[in-house]
Structures are given as C-alpha cells and as structure tokens.
C-alpha positions as CSV (number, residue, x, y, z in Angstrom):
1,M,-42.2,60.9,10.9
2,P,-43.4,64.4,10.5
3,E,-41.3,67.3,9.9
4,I,-42.8,69.3,12.6
5,S,-44.4,68.7,16.0
6,V,-46.9,71.5,17.3
7,L,-46.9,71.3,21.3
8,M,-49.9,72.9,22.9
9,S,-50.6,72.4,26.8
10,V,-54.2,73.6,27.8
11,Y,-56.2,73.9,31.2
12,N,-59.9,74.9,31.0
13,G,-59.5,76.4,27.5
14,E,-63.0,75.9,26.4
15,K,-63.5,79.2,25.4
16,Y,-60.8,79.8,22.8
17,I,-59.0,76.5,21.9
18,K,-61.4,76.0,18.9
19,D,-59.9,79.3,17.3
20,T,-56.3,78.2,18.2
21,I,-56.7,74.5,16.8
22,D,-58.4,76.0,13.6
23,S,-55.2,78.3,12.9
24,I,-53.1,75.4,13.4
25,L,-55.1,72.9,11.0
26,N,-55.3,75.7,8.5
27,Q,-51.6,76.0,8.1
28,T,-50.2,76.2,4.4
29,Y,-47.7,73.5,5.8
30,Q,-49.5,70.5,6.4
31,D,-46.9,67.9,7.3
32,F,-47.0,67.8,11.3
33,E,-48.2,66.2,14.2
34,F,-50.4,68.2,16.6
35,I,-49.6,67.0,20.2
36,I,-52.2,68.8,22.8
37,I,-51.8,67.8,26.5
38,D,-55.0,68.4,28.6
39,D,-53.5,69.5,32.0
40,G,-56.3,68.4,34.1
41,S,-59.2,70.7,32.5
42,T,-62.7,70.3,34.3
43,D,-64.6,72.1,31.6
44,S,-65.5,71.0,27.9
45,T,-62.1,71.4,26.6
46,T,-61.7,67.8,26.0
47,D,-64.9,67.4,24.3
48,I,-64.2,70.3,22.0
49,I,-60.8,68.6,21.1
50,N,-62.5,65.4,20.4
51,R,-65.0,66.5,18.1
52,Y,-62.1,67.0,15.5
53,D,-61.6,64.2,13.2
54,D,-57.9,64.7,12.1
55,D,-55.3,62.1,12.7
56,R,-52.5,64.6,13.1
57,I,-54.2,65.6,16.6
58,K,-52.7,63.2,19.4
59,L,-54.6,64.3,22.6
60,Y,-52.9,62.9,26.0
61,K,-55.0,63.8,29.1
62,I,-53.3,64.6,32.6
63,P,-55.8,63.7,35.2
64,F,-54.9,66.6,37.7
65,N,-53.7,70.0,37.0
66,S,-49.8,69.5,37.2
67,G,-48.8,73.0,36.0
68,V,-47.5,74.3,32.8
69,G,-43.9,73.4,33.0
70,A,-44.6,69.6,34.1
71,A,-47.5,69.5,31.0
72,L,-45.2,70.7,28.6
73,D,-42.2,68.7,29.4
74,F,-44.7,65.6,29.4
75,G,-45.8,66.7,26.1
76,L,-42.1,66.9,24.6
77,K,-41.7,63.4,25.5
78,H,-44.4,62.6,22.8
79,C,-43.0,64.9,20.0
80,S,-41.2,63.2,17.2
81,G,-40.4,66.2,14.7
82,K,-37.6,67.5,13.5
83,Y,-38.6,70.9,14.6
84,I,-41.4,71.6,17.4
85,A,-43.7,74.6,17.2
86,K,-44.8,76.0,20.5
87,V,-48.7,76.9,20.5
88,D,-50.6,78.6,23.1
89,A,-54.3,77.6,23.7
90,D,-56.0,81.1,23.2
91,D,-53.7,82.3,20.3
92,I,-54.1,82.5,16.9
93,Y,-51.6,82.1,14.2
94,H,-50.9,83.2,10.7
95,N,-51.4,80.4,8.3
96,Q,-47.9,80.7,6.9
97,R,-46.2,80.4,10.3
98,L,-45.1,76.9,10.2
99,Q,-44.1,77.0,6.5
100,L,-42.2,80.2,6.8
101,Q,-40.5,78.9,10.4
102,K,-39.5,75.7,8.9
103,E,-37.8,77.3,5.9
104,Y,-35.9,79.7,8.0
105,L,-34.6,76.9,10.1
106,D,-33.9,74.4,6.9
107,K,-31.8,77.6,5.5
108,N,-30.0,78.7,8.6
109,P,-28.7,75.6,10.5
110,D,-26.7,77.5,12.9
111,V,-29.9,79.1,14.3
112,T,-31.5,76.8,16.9
113,V,-34.9,78.9,17.8
114,V,-37.0,81.1,15.3
115,G,-39.5,83.3,16.6
116,S,-41.8,86.2,15.0
117,L,-43.1,89.4,15.6
118,I,-46.4,89.5,17.8
119,N,-49.9,91.4,17.7
120,Y,-51.6,91.7,21.0
121,F,-55.4,91.8,20.9
122,S,-58.5,91.1,23.0
123,T,-62.0,90.6,22.4
124,D,-62.9,91.5,26.3
125,Q,-64.0,95.2,26.4
126,E,-63.1,95.2,30.2
127,V,-59.5,93.9,29.2
128,L,-59.4,96.5,26.2
129,R,-60.0,99.4,28.8
130,S,-57.5,98.2,31.2
131,E,-53.9,99.5,31.9
132,R,-52.3,96.2,31.6
133,Y,-53.4,95.8,28.3
134,R,-52.4,99.4,27.3
135,N,-49.0,98.6,28.7
136,L,-48.6,95.3,26.6
137,K,-49.9,96.6,23.5
138,N,-48.2,100.1,23.6
139,S,-44.9,99.1,25.4
140,Y,-44.2,95.5,25.4
141,E,-45.3,94.8,22.0
142,R,-43.2,97.6,20.6
143,Q,-40.1,96.4,22.6
144,V,-40.5,92.9,21.7
145,N,-41.0,93.6,17.8
146,S,-38.0,95.8,17.8
147,I,-35.6,92.9,18.8
148,I,-35.2,90.7,16.0
149,K,-31.3,89.8,15.0
150,R,-29.4,87.4,17.1
151,E,-26.8,89.8,18.5
152,D,-29.7,91.9,19.8
153,I,-31.8,88.9,21.1
154,K,-28.5,87.7,22.8
155,Q,-28.3,90.9,24.7
156,K,-32.0,91.5,25.6
157,L,-32.9,87.9,26.8
158,Y,-31.0,88.8,30.0
159,W,-33.3,91.8,30.3
160,F,-36.6,90.4,29.5
161,C,-38.5,87.5,27.4
162,C,-38.0,89.2,24.3
163,I,-38.9,86.2,22.4
164,V,-42.4,85.5,23.1
165,H,-42.8,81.5,24.0
166,S,-45.7,81.1,21.7
167,T,-43.9,82.3,18.6
168,V,-40.9,79.7,18.7
169,M,-40.1,76.9,16.5
170,I,-37.1,75.1,18.0
171,R,-34.8,72.1,16.7
172,G,-36.4,69.4,18.3
173,D,-33.2,67.2,19.5
174,I,-32.3,70.4,21.5
175,Y,-35.7,71.4,22.7
176,R,-36.3,67.9,24.1
177,K,-33.0,67.7,25.7
178,I,-33.3,70.8,27.5
179,G,-36.8,70.6,28.4
180,Y,-39.0,72.5,31.2
181,D,-38.6,72.8,34.6
182,H,-41.5,70.7,36.1
183,T,-41.6,73.0,39.3
184,L,-42.6,76.1,37.5
185,R,-46.2,76.9,37.0
186,V,-45.5,80.2,35.4
187,G,-41.9,81.5,33.9
188,E,-41.4,78.1,32.5
189,D,-41.1,79.8,29.2
190,Y,-38.5,82.4,30.1
191,K,-36.5,79.8,31.8
192,L,-36.2,77.6,28.8
193,I,-35.2,80.5,26.5
194,Y,-32.9,81.8,29.0
195,S,-31.0,79.0,29.4
196,L,-30.6,78.3,25.8
197,N,-29.2,81.8,25.3
198,R,-26.7,81.6,28.3
199,M,-25.9,77.8,26.6
200,G,-24.9,79.9,23.5
201,F,-27.7,78.8,21.0
202,F,-28.2,81.4,18.4
203,M,-32.0,82.8,18.0
204,E,-33.5,85.0,15.5
205,K,-36.9,86.2,14.4
206,I,-39.0,86.4,11.0
207,P,-39.7,90.2,10.8
208,E,-43.5,89.2,10.3
209,K,-46.3,89.2,13.0
210,L,-47.3,85.5,12.8
211,L,-48.9,85.4,16.2
212,D,-52.1,87.1,17.3
213,C,-51.6,87.1,21.1
214,R,-55.0,86.9,23.1
215,I,-54.9,89.1,26.5
216,S,-57.7,88.0,28.7
217,S,-58.4,88.2,32.0
218,T,-57.6,84.9,33.1
219,S,-54.0,84.9,31.4
220,I,-51.6,83.2,33.7
221,T,-49.1,86.0,34.1
222,A,-52.1,88.3,35.0
223,L,-53.0,86.1,38.0
224,N,-49.4,85.3,39.0
225,V,-47.3,88.4,38.9
226,S,-45.6,87.4,42.6
227,D,-44.8,84.1,41.3
228,M,-43.4,85.3,38.0
229,L,-41.3,87.7,39.6
230,T,-39.8,85.1,41.7
231,S,-39.0,83.2,39.1
232,I,-37.3,85.8,37.2
233,Y,-35.2,86.5,40.3
234,E,-34.1,82.8,40.4
235,L,-33.0,83.0,36.8
236,K,-30.8,85.9,37.6
237,Q,-29.4,85.5,41.2
238,D,-25.8,84.7,40.3
239,I,-25.7,87.9,38.3
240,I,-27.5,89.9,41.0
241,A,-25.4,88.3,43.7
242,K,-22.3,89.5,41.7
243,I,-23.4,93.0,41.5
244,F,-24.2,93.1,44.8
245,L,-20.6,91.9,46.0
246,H,-18.7,94.8,47.7
247,R,-21.1,97.4,46.2
248,E,-24.0,99.7,46.9
249,V,-26.9,98.6,45.0
250,Y,-29.7,100.8,43.7
251,I,-33.1,99.6,42.4
252,W,-33.8,101.9,39.6
253,G,-37.6,102.3,39.8
254,A,-39.6,103.1,42.6
255,G,-42.9,102.1,41.4
256,G,-45.0,99.1,41.9
257,Y,-42.3,96.8,39.9
258,G,-39.4,98.2,42.0
259,K,-41.2,97.7,45.3
260,A,-42.0,93.9,44.5
261,L,-38.5,93.5,43.4
262,L,-37.5,95.1,47.1
263,K,-39.6,92.5,48.5
264,I,-37.9,89.9,46.9
265,L,-34.2,90.9,47.7
266,R,-35.2,91.6,51.3
267,G,-36.3,87.8,51.5
268,K,-33.2,87.0,50.2
269,N,-31.3,89.2,52.8
270,L,-30.0,91.4,50.1
271,K,-30.2,95.1,51.0
272,P,-30.4,97.7,48.3
273,A,-29.0,101.2,49.1
274,G,-31.8,103.0,47.8
275,F,-34.2,103.6,44.8
276,I,-33.5,105.6,41.7
277,D,-36.1,107.4,39.9
278,S,-36.8,110.1,37.5
279,K,-39.5,111.9,39.4
280,E,-38.2,114.7,41.0
281,N,-40.9,114.8,43.5
282,L,-39.9,111.5,44.9
283,W,-36.2,112.5,45.5
284,G,-35.3,112.5,49.2
285,K,-38.2,110.6,50.1
286,K,-38.4,107.4,51.5
287,V,-40.4,104.3,49.6
288,E,-40.8,101.0,51.4
289,G,-38.4,102.4,54.1
290,I,-35.6,103.3,51.9
291,K,-34.5,106.5,50.2
292,V,-35.1,107.8,46.7
293,Y,-32.4,109.4,44.7
294,S,-31.7,111.2,41.7
295,P,-30.0,109.4,38.8
296,S,-27.3,112.1,39.0
297,C,-26.3,110.2,42.2
298,L,-24.8,107.3,39.9
299,E,-22.4,109.4,38.4
300,E,-19.8,109.3,41.1
301,K,-17.9,106.5,42.5
302,R,-19.3,104.2,39.7
303,D,-17.0,101.3,40.7
304,D,-18.7,101.2,44.3
305,K,-22.2,101.0,42.7
306,G,-24.5,98.5,41.0
307,V,-28.0,98.9,39.7
308,I,-31.0,96.9,39.2
309,V,-33.2,98.2,36.6
310,A,-36.9,97.6,37.4
311,S,-39.0,99.6,35.1
312,D,-40.8,97.8,32.1
313,P,-41.5,100.8,30.1
314,G,-38.5,102.4,31.0
315,R,-35.8,99.9,30.5
316,F,-34.4,100.8,27.3
317,A,-33.8,104.4,28.3
318,I,-32.7,103.7,31.3
319,A,-29.9,101.1,30.0
320,N,-29.1,103.8,27.4
321,V,-28.3,106.2,30.4
322,L,-26.3,103.8,32.4
323,N,-24.0,102.9,29.5
324,K,-23.4,106.5,28.8
325,M,-22.5,106.8,32.6
326,G,-20.0,103.6,32.0
327,Y,-21.8,101.2,33.9
328,K,-21.3,97.7,32.1
329,H,-24.1,95.3,31.4
330,L,-24.1,92.0,33.9
331,D,-21.0,93.6,35.6
332,N,-22.4,96.3,37.6
333,Y,-26.1,96.6,36.3
334,I,-28.7,94.2,35.2
335,V,-32.1,94.8,33.7
336,F,-34.8,92.7,36.0
C-alpha cells in the first residue's frame, strides 16, 4: 500500500490537465497512487489521461457529471494511502510538495491537515486584466498566506476558507471518515475543512508556496457565486441565528457582497437593521431598501447589536475595529 494517495476530480479539463499530472508525476517523493475521477467529461480529458503509461495512475470514469462533492467522495473510497493529498486539475505543484507535507505529518502526529502557501497565476490575458484576478492576487492571496499557525487557522476558518483546498494533505483515516457532501457542486471544500475545524482537529501550513493556483474564466467559483454564498450561509447558519437572537443585526459592507448576503438573509426570513459602511457618502442613504449607517453607530448598546461582516478585502480591518469596540467573535459578530 502506498504511503500517499493523490486525489483529483476533473470535468472537461483538457486544456490544463497535462500540466497538473506532470507536476505530480515529477514529485521528489514517488511512493504514491494517483486517483483520478473523470466526472463525466465530454472533451478529450480521458484520452489525455490514458496516454500516460504509469501504474500509479488509477482512472475512474463517472458516466455523467455528478458534481465535485459526489466525485471526490467517490474517489475517497478508492484511496488507500496513510495520507491523502488533494489536487485540482488545472493547478501546478512544487516538486517537493508531497515530500515536505508527508515529513511534516510524520513529525507532527497531532496535526490532521497540513496545507501550504499559494501563488495565484493565469496564462489568460483577459483574466489577468480582470478585477477578480486583481482581488485574488492582491488581497486573497495575501490574506491566505498570512495565516499559518494552528490557532490563527482555527479562528480564521470561521471567517473564510483560509486553507486552500488543493494544498491540503490530510490523514487518510479521518479524511475518509468525514468525506464530502454529495449535494454540493461548489463549497464542498470549505464544508470539509470547516467541519474538521469545528470538530477540533489541528491544522497548520508549511510556510512555502507549494501550489501555483491557476485562475481561469471557467473556474467554478467564478461561475457559481450565488451558490457559493448560499453554501457558506448553510455552514454558518447556527451562528448567524444566534447573533440575530434578541439583537439588531447589521451587515458591515454595502457593496456587492453585502447585497448578496442581504438577499440570502431575507430568503431565510431574517431582517437586518441596516448596513454599516466606511464610505461617508453612503451614510443615511438606503441600499436595497435598508439604511446605511456609520461604524460609530455600533459603539452604543453593544449588547443589543450584532454584526455580520461582508467584505472580502476589509474583513481583517473590520474585525479589528469590532474587537476594539468590545464585540466578541462568534457571539455578537461573525465574518461571513
């Protein structure tokens, strides 16, 4: 039995999958099996995979597109390794990734999940010029790479998925036991890692960039923003319900993210008291039918107020302000 199972699902990945497979086969650590689930591809993905003459590659083809959660859960059942390394079908991996992560888990038996730092990149000129790419590269990458140690990861995983799914190596017995939500086509990664965190498993990162994470125009998170936010709400709904209990709740962030959250909350019959925003030109105006307030309005009667932070680039700064005001994370505020 190999020490490591490398797990990857793919759907219509003909454009980049060779780069990914080559980066795995060229690892310095070679004792692994490579479990690939072709989730109903209709392009030449299967043909590309079949061109490899390598006994470590074990290809399983699902005849229809079942979704990422179902495909990965199916793949987990075929992983026999002590450790399981998650791989995405368009990313490129540093050739020491498997070796460094295995050594880390060997030396730290109390750690269940080890990730790494990331480097976002794209070979698509249109993507490189997009606001989405700039936000990921200049904000999200910096945020993710600043969170390394277990205590910081433990807190920040309640905020956002601060461990990139395709960087993780997880102890196989626990990975197989928890598994993926079959119903999710997006957000399956955050649900897995969020659940492990709430169950008390320790997670850390190797402070090196072991993943070049490709951003493309067809990335799942780019195409399913609404579904992604809904899946995040489902994860955090118990904490959100607690914050709403006997409180006036404000959404901090009156931009697109905050408006999308408002729509979800209204669909759950939850009625925020207003938006909070740092932009003075918005104060006193209404956005989506509710008033926008200055952050100073949160300084009085804190026990009667709650806050949901809905700002990707501003989440760290906003949380710092709320902490200084005396708000308590997971009690009367949460970062969405």
